[in-house]
N, C-alpha and C positions, 0 to 999 in steps of 0.2 A: 471477655480477651483480652483487655486491659485491666490488670490490677489495683491499678490508683485508683483515687476519685478523678484526677482531672487528668489530662491528656498533657505529655511534655507539651512542651513551645515546639511549633514546626510552622512552618511555610506552608501557608493554605493556596494553590494558586498551578500554572500551568506549567513553572522552570522553576529553576533554584540556582543561584550562585553560590559556587561554598570552594574555599582556598583547596590549595594541593593538597596541602597535607592532612583537611579532612576527609577529603576524596580518596586519598590512601587506606587509611585507617579505615574507612567505609568498604574498601577492596581487600583490605588485607581480615575483616573480620569476616565479611561474606567468605572468603577464599576457604578460613577456618571450620565455617560455618557455625558462628559465633550469632549470628544475627537473625531477632527473630521477623519474619514478612505480616504486618498487621493488614487487614483488607483495605484500608485506606491509604496509597503510597506517601501521602505528603503526611500522613501519621510517622509510616515507618520512616520515613528521610527523619522527622524530630527524635524520634526514639533512637536512633542512630547514632545522628549529633549528638544527642544528650550523651550516650555514650563514650565520646569523645572529649566531650564538655569536663565530664568527670579526670580525666586527667590532665587539660589544660583548656584554657580561657577561648570559648566562641563569642564573638561579638555581632550580637546580632542586627542588623541593619533594615530599616525600609525605606522605600522607597515610590513618590509615585510611576516612576517610569515601570514598574511592576504593575502593569493594570490589571485589576480586579473585574474590572466590568468597564466593558467597551474600549476602547483605544484611544490613545494620544501617541502624537508624533515624537518620534525618539525615543519609542516607546523601550525596553528590556525583554518584555513577555506582553502579551495580551491575552486575555480569559476570554472565553464564551465566544468565540468567533464563528460564524458557518463557514461551511467547504468551500461556498465561495471568495468570503473573504480570507481566509486562507490562503487560497490561490492568488489571490488578489496583495497581499503582505508579501508573500514568498519570491513573486514578481519584482514589487518594489524592492526588498533586501537585494535581490540580484543585482540590482544597479545602485546598490550604494544608499539608499531611500529607506527609512524607517518610518514610514510614513503609512498611518490609517487607511482603510479602505471601508466607508461609509456604508456601501449597500449589504443589503442582508442575502 
């Protein structure tokens, strides 16, 4: 399904923060039916950003605020949250607080 030996650089997780020029490029390429969809959406995003990177430089940034496991206060994203935790996180975000909910 992927012709190369390695996948392109991609963000593994629940969300992505990308610049407006990358987003516009992805929308344009998608509208023109030039993008392939891979079975894992995060790898698809990596493939699409790599296409953009062929014409302009992309700076990849990592922050612990993109939580891979569990949660830390003032997070950007939190992966592997239970439905109960998601509802709690949403309620806290509505009140302007990015605080974790540690129940399962």
